[in-house]
N, C-alpha and C positions, 0 to 999 in steps of 0.2 A: 289436586291440592295446589293452591295458588302459591306464588313466591312468598307472600307474607305468612301464609299458614305454615309453609315449610320452615321458615325462619323462626316462627313462634314455636313449632314443635322441636326444632333443634335446641333453641334456648331453654325450653322447659326441661329437656333431657340433661342439659348441662348444670342446671340449678334445681334446688328444691322449690317447686312451685305448688302451693297448696291447692288441692282440688276444690272445685265448687261443691258445697254440700247439697244433698238432694233437696233439702228444705228451701234453699235459695232458688233452685230450678223450679220448684213448685210455686214459689211466690211469683217469679217472673212469668210463669205460664198463666197464672190467674190474672195478673196485670195486663198481659198481652191479649187475653180473651175479652173481646168487646162485650160479650154477653154475661161476663162474670159480675158478681155483686160484692158489696163490702162484706157480706156474710160469708162468701166463699173464701175471701182472704183471711178473715178472722178464723175460720175453721182450720186453715193451713197453719197459721201462726200458733194456734193453741195445740196443734198436734206435736209440736217440738218442745220438749221440756225446757223450761227456763227462758225461752226466747221472748215470750210475751212480757214477762216481768222485766227483762233487760231493756226491752223497747220502752216500757213505761218509765223505767228509771232514767233513761236517756231523755225522753220527752219532757219529763218533769224537772230536769236539771235547770240550773240557772242559764245554761246556754240558750235555750229557746224562750225563757222568760214568759211563759204563758200566764194569762190572767188568773187561771184557776187550775188546780191539780186534776190531772186525768186519772180516773179511778180504775178503768178497765180497758182492755185492748179494743173492744167494740167502739168505745168512745174515741180512742186514739185514731182508729182508722177513719171514722166519720169526720173528725175534726181536721186531721193532718192530710188525709188523702192517700191514695194507694202509692203514688210515686214517692212521697216523703217517707212512708213506712218502708218502702223498698230501699231507699238510701240509708236509713238508719239500720235496717236489718243487715244490709251488706257489710257495713262497717263492723257491726257486732260479730257477724259470722267470720269475717276475715281475721279479725283479731283472735278469735277462738282458734282458728286453723293454724296459727303459728305460735300460740302461747307457750308450747313446750318444745319449740324448735331449738336444737343445739346451736349456740351462737357464741362468738367471741366477744360480743357486746352484751350489755345488760338490756334485755328486751323490755324490762319494766321501765327503765329510763327512756328507752326509745318510744314506747307507747305513751309515756307521760308527756314527752315533747310533742308527739303527733297530736295528742288530744288537746294540748295547750294551743297549738297553732289552729286546730279545728275550731276550738271555742273562740279564739280571737277573731277568726274569719267570720263566724256567725255574729259576733258582737259588732264588728265593723259594718257588716251588711245590714244588720237590724237598725243601726243608728243612722244609716244614710240611704238605705233602700236602693241598691244598685241593680235592680231588675232580676237578680238571681234569688232563689229561695234561701232561707236560712239553712235548711237541711242540705241543700246542694253545696253551698259554700262550706258547710261543715265537712262534707264528704271530700271536697278538694283538699282541705287542710289535713284531714285524717289520712288520706291515701297518697299525698304528694311524695312521700319518701318510702312508699310501700316496697320498693326494691331492696331497701337496706337489710331487712331480716334475712333474705335469701343470700345476699352478698356476705353477710357476717356468718352465715352457715357454711358457705363454700370456702371462704378465704380466712385462714386462721390469723393472718397478719393484718386483717382489715382494720382492727382497732388502732394499730400503729399508723396506718395510712390516714385515718381521721385525726389522730393526734397531730401529725405533721401539718395537715390542712388547718386545724384550729390554731396551731402556732403561727402559721403564715397568714391567718385570717383570710382564707380563700375557700371557695367551694371545692368539693372533692373530685369533680368530674374529670378534669384534665389528668390528674394523678391516677385516677382509676383506669382511664383508658390506656395510659402509658404502662401501668403495671398489670392490668387484667384483660386488656383488649376489649373492654366494654365498660359500662357505667351503671350506677344504680338508677339513673333516669331511664335508660333504655330498658333495663330489666323491669323497672316499675311500670313502664308503658306496656310491656308484654303481659305482665301480671294483670294490670287493670283491664286490658283488652280481653284476656282470657276469662276474667271474672265478669265480663259484660258491662263494664262501666261505660257511661256515655262517651262518644267520640271526642267532644271538646274537653272533657275532664282528662281523658287519656293523653291528649296532646299537651295539656298543661303539665301533666306529670313528666312527659318526655322533655319539655322545654323549660321547666321551672328554674333551671340555672342558666338559661340563655338570656343574657342581659339585653339582647336586642329583640327579644320575642314580641314585646309590646308593639314595636313598629313593624315587625314582619307580619304579624297576624292580621287578618281581615275579618275575623269572626268576633262579634261584640261580646259573646259569652266567654270566649277565650281571653279577651283583653280584660274584661272585668274580673274574671276569676284569677288570672295571673296577677293583676294589680293588687287585689285584696290579699292574695297569698303573700306577696312580697312585703306588704305593710304588716300583716299579721306575724310573719317570721321575725320582722324587725322588733315589733313590740315584745314578743316572747324572749328574744335574745337580750333585749335591754333589761327586761325584768328579771330574767334568770341568770344571765351571765354578765350583765352590766357593760355590754358592748354592742356595737352595731352587728347586724347579721352580715354574713360574708358578701352578699350581693348588693347591700343597701346603697353603698356609696355610688354604685354604677347605675342604679335604677331609680334612685330617690326622686329626682326632678321629674322624670317622665311619669312615674307612678302617681305622685301627688297631683301633677297637672291633669292626668287622665281622670283621677277620682275627684277632681275639683276641690281639693283641700289646700287652702292657703296655710301659711305657717301657724296662724292663730287657731284655725280649725284642727290642724294636725296636732298641735300641742294639747288642745282641749280634749281631743279624742284619746290620745295616749294617756292623759291624766285620768280620764274616766275609766279607761281599761284597767289601769293600775289600781284604782280605787275599788273596782269590782272584784279583783282577784286577791287583794290584800286582806 
């Protein structure tokens, strides 16, 4: 066992970490098999009750803004591709795995926020085409705070911790480390790694509250994903809470410069986002 695997195992023992469902393992096996066909993936998806209908519901949502409605899972796999279906399936199955988890927070509110950020990321990416797929940017937004449900399950006072952070308009990482000796970003990274998410997505989860990450990273996918995430978080905060997101004042200039958004383009993009969700 490597040092990382031991750390992962120890962390999993300390927190409730949802196990990967067998259906996800089967999906990944088909995708990794170079000789597999779309029909093989369709057969796996149809073997799990409700999954194919949930995938179709997600694909046909305004998030992906397809030109026409996808009627069946065969068409979805053919149009979107295996890796996109994997991204969407992973998000659906992870949410299912923690839906009834005991929590000091409202997980309904949590998933509402996560979905809003995911949708905002896909919207930003679709409008400016930043090399990443819409499904991948959606996954970043959906999973970026995936450590929070496990945190809220283990620590009964975690809600009060977040209230303090909201009052001080700061992210929660420093206070979490001081109180709990770890953070939701570290736990989220371990969960994402355990669930087999791509390495660059896992690193974004780990560093998404690091205001210097954009300059530290040398990976273009990490830089794009981080930048779109911070802008999406800010759009959601402004729309739902009428204030800036906690990190925005620190990253605004670097993020907008990296995404090549001047003030006019930035305002126009935010206005179009607000018009879309209102």
